[in-house]
N, CA, C and O of each residue as an XYZ file, in Angstrom:
204
protein
N       8.678     14.961      2.366
C       8.696     13.510      2.299
C       7.265     13.021      2.082
O       6.355     13.435      2.801
N       7.057     12.133      1.083
C       5.699     11.647      0.819
C       5.192     10.743      1.936
O       5.963     10.037      2.586
N       3.898     10.782      2.140
C       3.270      9.896      3.116
C       3.209      8.489      2.533
O       3.077      8.308      1.322
N       3.308      7.501      3.412
C       3.323      6.103      2.991
C       1.945      5.480      3.160
O       1.241      5.721      4.141
N       1.585      4.670      2.167
C       0.308      3.959      2.190
C       0.567      2.504      1.832
O       1.324      2.204      0.908
N      -0.061      1.615      2.565
C      -0.009      0.194      2.242
C      -1.344     -0.216      1.645
O      -2.395     -0.033      2.258
N      -1.288     -0.772      0.444
C      -2.477     -1.302     -0.216
C      -2.415     -2.824     -0.077
O      -1.461     -3.454     -0.532
N      -3.422     -3.401      0.542
C      -3.507     -4.857      0.683
C      -4.643     -5.319     -0.213
O      -5.818     -5.113      0.092
N      -4.280     -5.936     -1.306
C      -5.273     -6.340     -2.312
C      -4.766     -7.589     -3.016
O      -3.643     -7.600     -3.520
N      -5.576     -8.639     -3.059
C      -5.130     -9.880     -3.691
C      -5.385     -9.913     -5.197
O      -4.885    -10.805     -5.882
N      -6.141     -8.970     -5.718
C      -6.345     -8.878     -7.161
C      -5.265     -7.955     -7.729
O      -5.259     -6.756     -7.451
N      -4.361     -8.514     -8.519
C      -3.202     -7.761     -9.026
C      -3.607     -6.547     -9.866
O      -2.957     -5.505     -9.786
N      -4.661     -6.664    -10.662
C      -5.085     -5.544    -11.500
C      -5.591     -4.375    -10.656
O      -5.265     -3.220    -10.930
N      -6.374     -4.674     -9.647
C      -6.881     -3.622     -8.756
C      -5.727     -2.999     -7.981
O      -5.684     -1.782     -7.801
N      -4.799     -3.821     -7.524
C      -3.641     -3.312     -6.785
C      -2.820     -2.355     -7.651
O      -2.387     -1.306     -7.174
N      -2.605     -2.709     -8.917
C      -1.860     -1.830     -9.834
C      -2.585     -0.513    -10.034
O      -1.967      0.551    -10.032
N      -3.893     -0.587    -10.205
C      -4.691      0.617    -10.413
C      -4.645      1.535     -9.187
O      -4.485      2.748     -9.321
N      -4.786      0.957     -8.006
C      -4.706      1.748     -6.778
C      -3.325      2.380     -6.621
O      -3.206      3.552     -6.264
N      -2.286      1.596     -6.891
C      -0.924      2.128     -6.777
C      -0.709      3.274     -7.758
O      -0.118      4.294     -7.402
N      -1.175      3.116     -8.966
C      -1.033      4.161     -9.988
C      -1.697      5.460     -9.548
O      -1.081      6.524     -9.605
N      -2.941      5.378     -9.113
C      -3.674      6.578     -8.722
C      -3.114      7.215     -7.452
O      -3.013      8.439     -7.369
N      -2.755      6.409     -6.478
C      -2.196      6.964     -5.246
C      -0.810      7.556     -5.474
O      -0.460      8.560     -4.854
N      -0.029      6.956     -6.342
C       1.282      7.513     -6.688
C       1.130      8.851     -7.393
O       1.929      9.764     -7.181
N       0.111      8.968     -8.225
C      -0.169     10.248     -8.891
C      -0.485     11.343     -7.878
O      -0.259     12.524     -8.141
N      -1.008     10.947     -6.718
C      -1.307     11.903     -5.645
C      -0.102     12.110     -4.719
O      -0.219     12.706     -3.649
N       1.061     11.602     -5.158
C       2.345     11.784     -4.474
C       2.479     11.007     -3.168
O       3.186     11.439     -2.257
N       1.806      9.863     -3.075
C       1.986      8.976     -1.942
C       3.067      7.951     -2.285
O       3.228      7.573     -3.445
N       3.797      7.512     -1.277
C       4.740      6.407     -1.407
C       3.928      5.147     -1.137
O       3.540      4.894      0.004
N       3.669      4.356     -2.174
C       2.724      3.249     -2.090
C       3.449      1.902     -2.058
O       4.279      1.611     -2.920
N       3.128      1.097     -1.066
C       3.573     -0.290     -1.003
C       2.346     -1.160     -1.232
O       1.259     -0.855     -0.742
N       2.524     -2.236     -1.970
C       1.404     -3.119     -2.299
C       1.733     -4.545     -1.887
O       2.837     -5.031     -2.133
N       0.783     -5.204     -1.267
C       0.917     -6.624     -0.974
C      -0.440     -7.302     -1.145
O      -1.486     -6.705     -0.888
N      -0.403     -8.523     -1.571
C      -1.611     -9.321     -1.665
C      -1.647    -10.379     -0.578
O      -2.563    -11.198     -0.504
N      -0.626    -10.336      0.262
C      -0.453    -11.340      1.301
C      -0.754    -10.727      2.665
O       0.002     -9.890      3.158
N      -1.840    -11.140      3.257
C      -2.239    -10.604      4.554
C      -1.217    -10.834      5.649
O      -1.155    -10.061      6.605
N      -0.414    -11.878      5.530
C       0.607    -12.152      6.541
C       1.725    -11.113      6.531
O       2.379    -10.894      7.550
N       1.945    -10.473      5.386
C       2.987     -9.450      5.276
C       2.548     -8.126      5.895
O       3.381     -7.268      6.188
N       1.249     -7.961      6.091
C       0.723     -6.700      6.612
C       1.297     -6.376      7.982
O       1.742     -5.251      8.213
N       1.295     -7.317      8.870
C       1.766     -7.057     10.236
C       3.210     -6.566     10.247
O       3.527     -5.582     10.916
N       4.072     -7.236      9.522
C       5.480     -6.833      9.528
C       5.664     -5.455      8.905
O       6.524     -4.688      9.338
N       4.869     -5.140      7.902
C       4.965     -3.815      7.289
C       4.466     -2.751      8.257
O       5.085     -1.695      8.393
N       3.360     -3.019      8.924
C       2.775     -2.048      9.853
C       3.734     -1.716     10.983
O       3.867     -0.549     11.352
N       4.396     -2.706     11.531
C       5.299     -2.434     12.650
C       6.590     -1.746     12.198
O       7.277     -1.131     13.013
N       6.921     -1.842     10.922
C       8.154     -1.222     10.443
C       7.935      0.156      9.809
O       8.900      0.877      9.557
N       6.700      0.522      9.554
C       6.375      1.788      8.893
C       5.311      2.537      9.682
O       4.683      1.990     10.588
N       5.126      3.780      9.324
C       4.012      4.547      9.888
C       2.817      4.353      8.959
O       2.794      4.891      7.852
N       1.853      3.605      9.398
C       0.695      3.286      8.573
C      -0.238      4.476      8.482
O      -0.642      5.039      9.500
N      -0.583      4.859      7.255
C      -1.502      5.965      7.007
C      -2.860      5.422      6.569
O      -3.895      5.854      7.078
N      -2.861      4.491      5.641
C      -4.114      4.001      5.059
C      -3.918      2.577      4.592
O      -2.865      2.241      4.051
N      -4.904      1.747      4.791
C      -4.821      0.373      4.351
C      -6.142     -0.030      3.708
O      -7.213      0.266      4.238
N      -6.065     -0.705      2.568
C      -7.255     -1.208      1.884
C      -7.347     -2.696      2.085
O      -8.280     -3.329      1.592
């Protein structure tokens, strides 16, 4: 099972680039640009890395 990573980035281009590269490394990547969504994601998932 791939490890999950949450990328928090408000610049859509940077977020896409990070998701692309991390997915290539076989991570399950979730992306949000909304800091308010971070808390709900963290409590519902096992957080590995956050930008």
